[in-house]
N, CA, C and O atoms as a printed pandas DataFrame, in Angstrom:
     atom_number atom_name residue_name chain_id  residue_number  x_coord  y_coord  z_coord
0              1         N          MET        A               1  115.085   89.906   99.822
1              2        CA          MET        A               1  115.808   91.047  100.272
2              3         C          MET        A               1  115.472   92.225   99.197
3              4         O          MET        A               1  115.378   92.033   97.985
4              5         N          SER        A               2  115.299   93.540   99.885
5              6        CA          SER        A               2  115.094   94.566   99.323
6              7         C          SER        A               2  116.226   95.592   99.054
7              8         O          SER        A               2  117.251   95.580   99.734
8              9         N          PHE        A               3  116.051   96.354   98.191
9             10        CA          PHE        A               3  117.496   96.845   98.283
10            11         C          PHE        A               3  117.349   98.467   98.863
11            12         O          PHE        A               3  116.259   98.924   98.521
12            13         N          LYS        A               4  117.774   98.970   99.269
13            14        CA          LYS        A               4  117.791  100.687   99.605
14            15         C          LYS        A               4  118.979  101.237   99.734
15            16         O          LYS        A               4  119.750  100.674  100.511
16            17         N          PRO        A               5  119.400  102.341   99.094
17            18        CA          PRO        A               5  120.612  103.207   98.756
18            19         C          PRO        A               5  120.903  103.483  100.055
19            20         O          PRO        A               5  119.963  103.866  100.752
20            21         N          SER        A               6  122.075  103.372  100.590
21            22        CA          SER        A               6  122.863  103.749  101.762
22            23         C          SER        A               6  124.077  104.478  101.652
23            24         O          SER        A               6  124.969  103.885  101.047
24            25         N          ASN        A               7  124.379  105.786  102.146
25            26        CA          ASN        A               7  125.363  106.305  102.027
26            27         C          ASN        A               7  126.777  105.580  103.122
27            28         O          ASN        A               7  127.999  105.525  102.983
28            29         N          SER        A               8  126.000  105.209  103.984
29            30        CA          SER        A               8  126.921  104.629  104.966
30            31         C          SER        A               8  127.122  103.152  105.405
31            32         O          SER        A               8  126.050  102.602  105.657
32            33         N          VAL        A               9  128.355  102.275  105.579
33            34        CA          VAL        A               9  128.588  101.337  105.568
34            35         C          VAL        A               9  127.830  100.732  106.738
35            36         O          VAL        A               9  127.432   99.567  106.706
36            37         N          ALA        A              10  127.687  101.333  107.502
37            38        CA          ALA        A              10  126.944  100.714  108.858
38            39         C          ALA        A              10  125.251  100.389  108.781
39            40         O          ALA        A              10  124.587   99.640  109.498
40            41         N          ASP        A              11  124.799  101.298  107.564
41            42        CA          ASP        A              11  123.468  100.955  107.545
42            43         C          ASP        A              11  123.228   99.487  106.374
43            44         O          ASP        A              11  122.139   99.084  105.967
44            45         N          ILE        A              12  124.502   98.953  106.062
45            46        CA          ILE        A              12  124.225   97.564  105.387
46            47         C          ILE        A              12  124.169   96.386  106.381
47            48         O          ILE        A              12  124.951   96.318  107.329
48            49         N          SER        A              13  123.291   95.532  106.155
49            50        CA          SER        A              13  123.104   94.612  106.856
50            51         C          SER        A              13  124.027   93.436  106.752
51            52         O          SER        A              13  124.700   93.401  105.722
52            53         N          GLU        A              14  124.208   92.366  107.706
53            54        CA          GLU        A              14  125.570   91.478  107.442
54            55         C          GLU        A              14  125.418   90.562  106.352
55            56         O          GLU        A              14  126.390   90.022  105.822
56            57         N          GLU        A              15  124.128   90.350  105.968
57            58        CA          GLU        A              15  123.644   89.555  104.773
58            59         C          GLU        A              15  124.180   90.097  103.671
59            60         O          GLU        A              15  124.762   89.350  102.884
60            61         N          GLN        A              16  124.093   91.367  103.431
61            62        CA          GLN        A              16  124.472   92.228  102.456
62            63         C          GLN        A              16  125.886   92.319  102.417
63            64         O          GLN        A              16  126.424   92.336  101.310
64            65         N          LYS        A              17  126.540   92.378  103.393
65            66        CA          LYS        A              17  128.148   92.602  103.657
66            67         C          LYS        A              17  128.553   91.421  102.928
67            68         O          LYS        A              17  129.072   91.593  101.826
68            69         N          GLN        A              18  128.351   89.914  103.502
69            70        CA          GLN        A              18  128.343   89.062  103.078
70            71         C          GLN        A              18  128.703   88.940  101.858
71            72         O          GLN        A              18  129.834   88.771  101.403
72            73         N          GLN        A              19  127.283   89.069  101.108
73            74        CA          GLN        A              19  127.386   88.697   99.482
74            75         C          GLN        A              19  128.270   89.705   98.859
75            76         O          GLN        A              19  128.913   89.384   97.859
76            77         N          ILE        A              20  128.379   91.121   99.450
77            78        CA          ILE        A              20  129.311   91.921   98.676
78            79         C          ILE        A              20  130.663   91.452   98.712
79            80         O          ILE        A              20  131.437   91.522   97.758
80            81         N          SER        A              21  130.987   90.866  100.088
81            82        CA          SER        A              21  132.354   90.176  100.012
82            83         C          SER        A              21  132.292   88.798   99.064
83            84         O          SER        A              21  133.458   88.650   98.697
84            85         N          ASP        A              22  131.801   88.143   98.717
85            86        CA          ASP        A              22  131.591   87.046   97.894
86            87         C          ASP        A              22  131.812   87.644   96.378
87            88         O          ASP        A              22  132.038   86.787   95.523
88            89         N          LEU        A              23  131.778   88.812   96.008
89            90        CA          LEU        A              23  131.757   89.173   95.035
90            91         C          LEU        A              23  133.194   89.047   94.386
91            92         O          LEU        A              23  134.067   89.326   95.207
92            93         N          PRO        A              24  133.700   88.688   93.084
93            94        CA          PRO        A              24  135.196   88.329   92.631
94            95         C          PRO        A              24  135.683   89.847   93.035
95            96         O          PRO        A              24  135.066   90.791   93.527
96            97         N          GLU        A              25  136.857   89.708   92.680
97            98        CA          GLU        A              25  137.903   91.230   93.427
98            99         C          GLU        A              25  138.389   91.281   92.055
99           100         O          GLU        A              25  138.564   90.326   91.298
100          101         N          GLY        A              26  138.606   92.653   91.809
101          102        CA          GLY        A              26  139.125   93.445   90.846
102          103         C          GLY        A              26  137.815   93.722   89.912
103          104         O          GLY        A              26  138.131   94.012   88.758
104          105         N          LEU        A              27  136.551   93.698   90.139
105          106        CA          LEU        A              27  135.754   94.239   89.386
106          107         C          LEU        A              27  135.091   95.358   89.367
107          108         O          LEU        A              27  134.182   95.238   90.189
108          109         N          ASP        A              28  135.050   96.511   88.809
109          110        CA          ASP        A              28  134.123   97.987   89.126
110          111         C          ASP        A              28  132.779   97.575   88.852
111          112         O          ASP        A              28  132.295   97.306   87.752
112          113         N          MET        A              29  132.279   97.556   89.879
113          114        CA          MET        A              29  130.598   97.312   90.072
114          115         C          MET        A              29  130.057   98.409   90.845
115          116         O          MET        A              29  130.457   98.736   91.963
116          117         N          ASP        A              30  129.158   98.942   90.212
117          118        CA          ASP        A              30  128.162   99.867   90.993
118          119         C          ASP        A              30  127.507   99.242   91.786
119          120         O          ASP        A              30  127.985   98.144   92.070
120          121         N          GLU        A              31  126.219   99.613   92.457
121          122        CA          GLU        A              31  125.152   99.407   93.176
122          123         C          GLU        A              31  124.014   98.397   92.423
123          124         O          GLU        A              31  123.386   97.452   92.899
124          125         N          ARG        A              32  124.002   98.927   91.169
125          126        CA          ARG        A              32  123.139   98.133   90.173
126          127         C          ARG        A              32  123.766   96.868   89.558
127          128         O          ARG        A              32  123.034   95.956   89.173
128          129         N          ASP        A              33  124.924   96.804   89.472
129          130        CA          ASP        A              33  125.373   95.806   89.087
130          131         C          ASP        A              33  125.551   94.583   90.206
131          132         O          ASP        A              33  125.638   93.388   89.924
132          133         N          ARG        A              34  125.588   95.222   91.674
133          134        CA          ARG        A              34  125.825   93.830   92.807
134          135         C          ARG        A              34  124.470   93.438   92.717
135          136         O          ARG        A              34  124.254   92.227   92.678
136          137         N          ASP        A              35  123.488   94.241   92.675
137          138        CA          ASP        A              35  122.180   93.930   92.750
138          139         C          ASP        A              35  121.433   92.951   91.461
139          140         O          ASP        A              35  120.481   92.240   91.783
140          141         N          LEU        A              36  121.847   92.956   90.210
141          142        CA          LEU        A              36  121.783   92.223   89.199
142          143         C          LEU        A              36  122.429   90.919   89.898
143          144         O          LEU        A              36  121.835   89.897   90.241
144          145         N          LEU        A              37  123.654   91.189   90.004
145          146        CA          LEU        A              37  124.270   89.661   90.387
146          147         C          LEU        A              37  123.840   89.043   91.537
147          148         O          LEU        A              37  123.943   87.823   91.663
148          149         N          ASN        A              38  123.242   89.937   92.618
149          150        CA          ASN        A              38  122.372   89.411   93.592
150          151         C          ASN        A              38  121.243   88.392   93.297
151          152         O          ASN        A              38  121.077   87.273   93.784
152          153         N          ARG        A              39  120.315   89.240   92.130
153          154        CA          ARG        A              39  119.347   88.606   91.498
154          155         C          ARG        A              39  119.670   87.378   91.070
155          156         O          ARG        A              39  119.108   86.407   91.576
156          157         N          GLN        A              40  120.568   87.229   90.133
157          158        CA          GLN        A              40  121.083   86.184   89.531
158          159         C          GLN        A              40  121.232   85.064   90.412
159          160         O          GLN        A              40  120.396   84.171   90.277
160          161         N          ARG        A              41  122.194   84.908   91.361
161          162        CA          ARG        A              41  122.091   84.089   92.465
162          163         C          ARG        A              41  121.099   83.784   92.828
163          164         O          ARG        A              41  120.842   82.637   92.461
164          165         N          GLU        A              42  119.988   84.434   93.665
165          166        CA          GLU        A              42  118.603   83.855   93.772
166          167         C          GLU        A              42  117.590   83.091   93.190
167          168         O          GLU        A              42  116.700   82.364   93.632
168          169         N          LEU        A              43  118.011   83.495   91.922
169          170        CA          LEU        A              43  117.249   82.626   90.681
170          171         C          LEU        A              43  118.011   81.300   90.200
171          172         O          LEU        A              43  117.430   80.254   89.911
172          173         N          GLU        A              44  119.282   81.480   90.159
173          174        CA          GLU        A              44  120.000   80.169   90.044
174          175         C          GLU        A              44  119.897   79.214   91.593
175          176         O          GLU        A              44  120.297   78.051   91.538
176          177         N          GLU        A              45  119.575   79.536   92.391
177          178        CA          GLU        A              45  119.267   78.855   93.745
178          179         C          GLU        A              45  117.924   78.236   93.692
179          180         O          GLU        A              45  117.677   77.124   94.159
180          181         N          LEU        A              46  116.923   79.135   93.004
181          182        CA          LEU        A              46  115.650   78.564   93.062
182          183         C          LEU        A              46  115.643   77.429   91.925
183          184         O          LEU        A              46  115.163   76.305   92.073
184          185         N          ASP        A              47  116.290   77.942   90.710
185          186        CA          ASP        A              47  116.168   76.505   89.729
186          187         C          ASP        A              47  116.750   75.366   90.349
187          188         O          ASP        A              47  116.163   74.284   90.368
188          189         N          SER        A              48  118.183   75.594   90.997
189          190        CA          SER        A              48  118.695   74.079   91.511
190          191         C          SER        A              48  117.868   73.378   92.474
191          192         O          SER        A              48  117.967   72.178   92.731
192          193         N          ASN        A              49  116.895   74.345   93.089
193          194        CA          ASN        A              49  116.026   73.820   94.180
194          195         C          ASN        A              49  114.905   73.075   93.547
195          196         O          ASN        A              49  114.350   72.247   94.269
196          197         N          THR        A              50  114.384   73.244   92.085
197          198        CA          THR        A              50  113.037   73.014   91.399
198          199         C          THR        A              50  113.298   71.780   90.828
199          200         O          THR        A              50  114.425   71.557   90.387
200          201         N          LYS        A              51  112.379   70.903   90.767
201          202        CA          LYS        A              51  112.464   69.344   90.361
202          203         C          LYS        A              51  111.070   69.697   89.407
203          204         O          LYS        A              51  110.141   70.481   89.600
204          205         N          VAL        A              52  111.315   68.930   88.505
205          206        CA          VAL        A              52  110.093   68.882   87.486
206          207         C          VAL        A              52  109.043   67.633   87.854
207          208         O          VAL        A              52  109.444   66.470   87.832
208          209         N          ASN        A              53  107.946   67.905   88.123
209          210        CA          ASN        A              53  107.073   66.762   88.446
210          211         C          ASN        A              53  105.852   66.829   87.660
211          212         O          ASN        A              53  105.624   67.746   86.871
212          213         N          TRP        A              54  105.178   65.990   87.848
213          214        CA          TRP        A              54  103.845   65.490   86.949
214          215         C          TRP        A              54  102.685   66.553   87.290
215          216         O          TRP        A              54  101.799   66.728   86.454
216          217         N          GLU        A              55  102.674   67.191   88.378
217          218        CA          GLU        A              55  101.829   68.605   88.175
218          219         C          GLU        A              55  101.989   69.304   87.571
219          220         O          GLU        A              55  101.076   69.675   86.834
220          221         N          MET        A              56  103.555   70.041   87.514
221          222        CA          MET        A              56  103.890   70.987   86.738
222          223         C          MET        A              56  103.814   70.769   85.306
223          224         O          MET        A              56  103.557   71.765   84.630
224          225         N          ILE        A              57  104.017   69.473   84.609
225          226        CA          ILE        A              57  103.878   69.167   83.347
226          227         C          ILE        A              57  102.241   69.585   82.810
227          228         O          ILE        A              57  101.886   70.242   81.831
228          229         N          LYS        A              58  101.527   68.982   83.770
229          230        CA          LYS        A              58   99.878   68.846   83.372
230          231         C          LYS        A              58   99.360   70.501   83.330
231          232         O          LYS        A              58   98.517   70.977   82.570
232          233         N          LYS        A              59  100.128   71.190   84.372
233          234        CA          LYS        A              59   99.517   72.488   84.500
234          235         C          LYS        A              59  100.212   73.195   83.258
235          236         O          LYS        A              59   99.578   74.180   82.878
236          237         N          LEU        A              60  101.121   72.981   82.690
237          238        CA          LEU        A              60  102.018   73.917   81.329
238          239         C          LEU        A              60  101.163   72.893   80.173
239          240         O          LEU        A              60  100.535   73.659   79.443
240          241         N          THR        A              61  100.978   71.782   79.854
241          242        CA          THR        A              61  100.119   70.980   79.021
242          243         C          THR        A              61   98.774   72.026   78.930
243          244         O          THR        A              61   98.567   72.718   77.934
244          245         N          VAL        A              62   97.943   72.027   80.068
245          246        CA          VAL        A              62   96.699   72.758   79.999
246          247         C          VAL        A              62   96.696   74.225   79.487
247          248         O          VAL        A              62   95.834   74.786   78.811
248          249         N          CYS        A              63   97.760   74.668   79.929
249          250        CA          CYS        A              63   97.882   76.290   79.712
250          251         C          CYS        A              63   98.053   76.262   78.222
251          252         O          CYS        A              63   97.294   76.855   77.455
252          253         N          GLY        A              64   99.279   75.408   77.776
253          254        CA          GLY        A              64   99.517   75.459   76.207
254          255         C          GLY        A              64   98.090   74.865   75.277
255          256         O          GLY        A              64   98.035   75.122   74.075
256          257         N          VAL        A              65   97.298   74.297   75.757
257          258        CA          VAL        A              65   96.185   74.000   75.033
258          259         C          VAL        A              65   95.302   75.016   74.974
259          260         O          VAL        A              65   94.843   75.342   73.879
260          261         N          ALA        A              66   94.934   75.661   76.121
261          262        CA          ALA        A              66   94.427   76.883   76.126
262          263         C          ALA        A              66   94.756   77.896   75.386
263          264         O          ALA        A              66   93.866   78.522   74.809
264          265         N          PHE        A              67   96.042   78.242   75.260
265          266        CA          PHE        A              67   96.488   79.330   74.483
266          267         C          PHE        A              67   96.377   78.771   72.854
267          268         O          PHE        A              67   95.942   79.555   72.010
268          269         N          LEU        A              68   96.688   77.727   72.554
269          270        CA          LEU        A              68   96.375   77.454   71.188
270          271         C          LEU        A              68   95.068   77.457   70.633
271          272         O          LEU        A              68   94.868   77.730   69.450
272          273         N          ASN        A              69   94.076   77.134   71.524
273          274        CA          ASN        A              69   93.013   76.984   71.254
274          275         C          ASN        A              69   91.985   78.630   71.300
275          276         O          ASN        A              69   90.919   78.913   70.754
276          277         N          ASP        A              70   92.638   79.204   71.944
277          278        CA          ASP        A              70   92.171   80.890   72.001
278          279         C          ASP        A              70   92.667   81.352   70.832
279          280         O          ASP        A              70   91.908   81.983   70.098
280          281         N          ALA        A              71   94.260   81.087   70.376
281          282        CA          ALA        A              71   94.748   81.480   69.120
282          283         C          ALA        A              71   93.871   81.403   68.131
283          284         O          ALA        A              71   93.345   82.402   67.640
284          285         N          TYR        A              72   93.586   79.928   67.666
285          286        CA          TYR        A              72   92.772   79.290   66.796
286          287         C          TYR        A              72   91.387   80.204   66.645
287          288         O          TYR        A              72   91.026   80.839   65.655
288          289         N          ASP        A              73   90.826   80.094   67.731
289          290        CA          ASP        A              73   89.357   80.826   67.715
290          291         C          ASP        A              73   89.630   82.059   67.276
291          292         O          ASP        A              73   89.118   82.282   66.178
292          293         N          MET        A              74   90.185   82.852   67.681
293          294        CA          MET        A              74   90.087   84.261   67.048
294          295         C          MET        A              74   90.538   84.479   65.822
295          296         O          MET        A              74   90.113   85.593   65.517
296          297         N          PHE        A              75   91.407   83.872   64.600
297          298        CA          PHE        A              75   91.545   83.614   63.540
298          299         C          PHE        A              75   90.488   82.750   62.696
299          300         O          PHE        A              75   90.194   83.004   61.528
300          301         N          ALA        A              76   89.957   81.690   63.454
301          302        CA          ALA        A              76   88.903   80.790   62.660
302          303         C          ALA        A              76   87.624   81.414   62.541
303          304         O          ALA        A              76   86.934   81.061   61.585
304          305         N          ILE        A              77   87.089   82.440   63.478
305          306        CA          ILE        A              77   85.930   82.934   63.539
306          307         C          ILE        A              77   85.720   83.910   62.592
307          308         O          ILE        A              77   84.522   84.142   62.433
308          309         N          ASN        A              78   86.550   84.641   61.825
309          310        CA          ASN        A              78   86.313   85.631   60.762
310          311         C          ASN        A              78   85.869   84.693   59.771
311          312         O          ASN        A              78   84.703   84.802   59.393
312          313         N          ILE        A              79   86.614   83.761   59.269
313          314        CA          ILE        A              79   86.132   83.067   58.102
314          315         C          ILE        A              79   85.059   81.948   58.285
315          316         O          ILE        A              79   84.684   81.296   57.310
316          317         N          VAL        A              80   84.452   81.677   59.834
317          318        CA          VAL        A              80   82.945   81.195   59.790
318          319         C          VAL        A              80   82.118   82.255   59.807
319          320         O          VAL        A              80   81.029   81.967   59.312
320          321         N          ALA        A              81   82.228   83.742   60.305
321          322        CA          ALA        A              81   81.505   84.664   59.831
322          323         C          ALA        A              81   81.095   84.707   58.526
323          324         O          ALA        A              81   79.897   84.781   58.253
324          325         N          MET        A              82   81.956   84.669   57.677
325          326        CA          MET        A              82   81.670   84.996   56.209
326          327         C          MET        A              82   81.220   83.658   55.919
327          328         O          MET        A              82   80.146   83.928   55.382
328          329         N          ILE        A              83   81.303   82.359   55.902
329          330        CA          ILE        A              83   80.764   81.847   55.723
330          331         C          ILE        A              83   79.121   81.785   56.046
331          332         O          ILE        A              83   78.332   81.843   55.102
332          333         N          LEU        A              84   78.697   81.677   57.269
333          334        CA          LEU        A              84   77.684   82.345   57.755
334          335         C          LEU        A              84   76.789   83.140   56.862
335          336         O          LEU        A              84   75.602   82.927   56.614
336          337         N          GLY        A              85   77.423   83.919   56.503
337          338        CA          GLY        A              85   76.828   85.376   55.565
338          339         C          GLY        A              85   76.299   84.937   54.534
339          340         O          GLY        A              85   75.172   85.293   54.191
340          341         N          PHE        A              86   77.412   83.627   53.499
341          342        CA          PHE        A              86   76.806   83.326   52.303
342          343         C          PHE        A              86   75.762   82.153   52.523
343          344         O          PHE        A              86   74.960   81.901   51.624
344          345         N          VAL        A              87   75.760   81.435   53.700
345          346        CA          VAL        A              87   74.629   80.324   53.436
346          347         C          VAL        A              87   73.394   81.301   54.168
347          348         O          VAL        A              87   72.504   81.266   53.318
348          349         N          TYR        A              88   73.109   81.785   54.820
349          350        CA          TYR        A              88   71.810   82.556   55.351
350          351         C          TYR        A              88   71.512   83.852   55.052
351          352         O          TYR        A              88   70.451   84.332   55.450
352          353         N          TYR        A              89   72.390   84.577   54.327
353          354        CA          TYR        A              89   71.940   85.779   54.113
354          355         C          TYR        A              89   72.142   86.113   52.526
355          356         O          TYR        A              89   72.274   87.275   52.140
356          357         N          HIS        A              90   72.156   84.853   51.528
357          358        CA          HIS        A              90   72.294   84.997   50.322
358          359         C          HIS        A              90   71.187   85.706   49.747
359          360         O          HIS        A              90   71.504   86.489   48.851
360          361         N          ASP        A              91   69.899   85.627   50.050
361          362        CA          ASP        A              91   69.090   86.654   49.597
362          363         C          ASP        A              91   68.852   87.915   49.899
363          364         O          ASP        A              91   67.949   88.546   49.349
364          365         N          ALA        A              92   69.573   88.380   50.732
365          366        CA          ALA        A              92   69.465   89.870   51.389
366          367         C          ALA        A              92   69.444   91.022   49.944
367          368         O          ALA        A              92   69.742   90.736   48.784
368          369         N          ALA        A              93   69.091   92.068   50.369
369          370        CA          ALA        A              93   69.156   93.019   49.001
370          371         C          ALA        A              93   70.353   94.122   48.737
371          372         O          ALA        A              93   70.347   94.751   49.795
372          373         N          GLY        A              94   71.002   94.489   48.209
373          374        CA          GLY        A              94   71.908   95.376   47.909
374          375         C          GLY        A              94   73.115   94.721   48.652
375          376         O          GLY        A              94   73.330   93.509   48.642
376          377         N          SER        A              95   73.864   95.630   49.285
377          378        CA          SER        A              95   75.312   95.745   49.872
378          379         C          SER        A              95   75.544   94.815   50.744
379          380         O          SER        A              95   76.647   94.374   51.067
380          381         N          ALA        A              96   73.640   94.244   51.465
381          382        CA          ALA        A              96   74.039   93.736   52.947
382          383         C          ALA        A              96   73.877   92.119   51.886
383          384         O          ALA        A              96   73.478   91.227   52.633
384          385         N          GLN        A              97   73.997   91.816   51.040
385          386        CA          GLN        A              97   74.156   90.375   50.286
386          387         C          GLN        A              97   75.307   89.721   50.577
387          388         O          GLN        A              97   76.401   90.205   50.289
388          389         N          ASN        A              98   75.147   88.380   51.269
389          390        CA          ASN        A              98   75.983   87.668   51.320
390          391         C          ASN        A              98   77.084   88.147   52.843
391          392         O          ASN        A              98   78.206   87.713   53.102
392          393         N          THR        A              99   76.457   88.913   53.435
393          394        CA          THR        A              99   77.261   89.541   55.115
394          395         C          THR        A              99   76.364   89.282   56.037
395          396         O          THR        A              99   75.165   89.239   55.763
396          397         N          VAL        A             100   76.804   89.092   57.158
397          398        CA          VAL        A             100   75.963   88.918   58.501
398          399         C          VAL        A             100   75.921   90.404   58.598
399          400         O          VAL        A             100   76.713   91.264   58.211
400          401         N          PRO        A             101   74.529   90.485   59.359
401          402        CA          PRO        A             101   74.502   92.075   59.875
402          403         C          PRO        A             101   75.463   92.144   60.722
403          404         O          PRO        A             101   76.000   91.152   61.215
404          405         N          LYS        A             102   75.803   93.465   60.997
405          406        CA          LYS        A             102   76.822   93.824   61.886
406          407         C          LYS        A             102   76.475   93.460   63.343
407          408         O          LYS        A             102   77.332   92.768   63.894
408          409         N          LYS        A             103   75.623   93.715   63.923
409          410        CA          LYS        A             103   75.233   93.470   65.193
410          411         C          LYS        A             103   75.338   92.048   65.730
411          412         O          LYS        A             103   75.739   91.715   66.845
412          413         N          TRP        A             104   74.811   91.091   64.517
413          414        CA          TRP        A             104   74.880   89.474   64.792
414          415         C          TRP        A             104   76.720   89.219   64.535
415          416         O          TRP        A             104   77.441   88.442   65.162
416          417         N          ASP        A             105   77.138   90.226   63.330
417          418        CA          ASP        A             105   78.713   89.541   63.017
418          419         C          ASP        A             105   79.638   89.902   64.550
419          420         O          ASP        A             105   80.613   89.298   64.999
420          421         N          THR        A             106   79.049   90.878   65.004
421          422        CA          THR        A             106   80.111   91.125   66.733
422          423         C          THR        A             106   79.651   90.328   67.475
423          424         O          THR        A             106   80.555   89.945   68.218
424          425         N          LEU        A             107   78.558   89.760   67.740
425          426        CA          LEU        A             107   77.947   88.867   68.419
426          427         C          LEU        A             107   78.759   87.630   68.540
427          428         O          LEU        A             107   79.042   87.158   69.641
428          429         N          ILE        A             108   79.228   86.972   67.138
429          430        CA          ILE        A             108   79.583   85.895   66.790
430          431         C          ILE        A             108   80.739   85.849   67.150
431          432         O          ILE        A             108   81.283   84.845   67.610
432          433         N          LYS        A             109   81.383   87.200   66.944
433          434        CA          LYS        A             109   83.049   87.166   67.144
434          435         C          LYS        A             109   83.311   87.163   68.642
435          436         O          LYS        A             109   84.333   86.663   69.112
436          437         N          ILE        A             110   82.389   87.717   69.363
437          438        CA          ILE        A             110   82.693   87.690   70.994
438          439         C          ILE        A             110   82.552   86.611   71.545
439          440         O          ILE        A             110   83.288   86.388   72.506
440          441         N          ALA        A             111   81.511   85.519   71.110
441          442        CA          ALA        A             111   81.175   84.344   72.098
442          443         C          ALA        A             111   82.413   83.591   71.317
443          444         O          ALA        A             111   82.743   82.450   71.639
């Protein structure tokens, strides 16, 4: 259901008239409040009709594991890059000692 502002009662559909008449009496509600109340009713209807099934649990589990893995990778890769610098570039000269070259460091972090 889409909301379009109207100045005339004749422009309101029968469904909207029914929903407006279902509102509690004595409330001072503007169009925005009515729209929010209708949205809440639609969401409650969706929630009452939705059942948790095995497919939904599998999808949530896969998404959760992927999110955790990606977050762990973003934090752990910085430590891995430093360790690689100490292991493979310990004999470099000057300020480059114990650090991975910048282009390789970026490539490691992107991968």
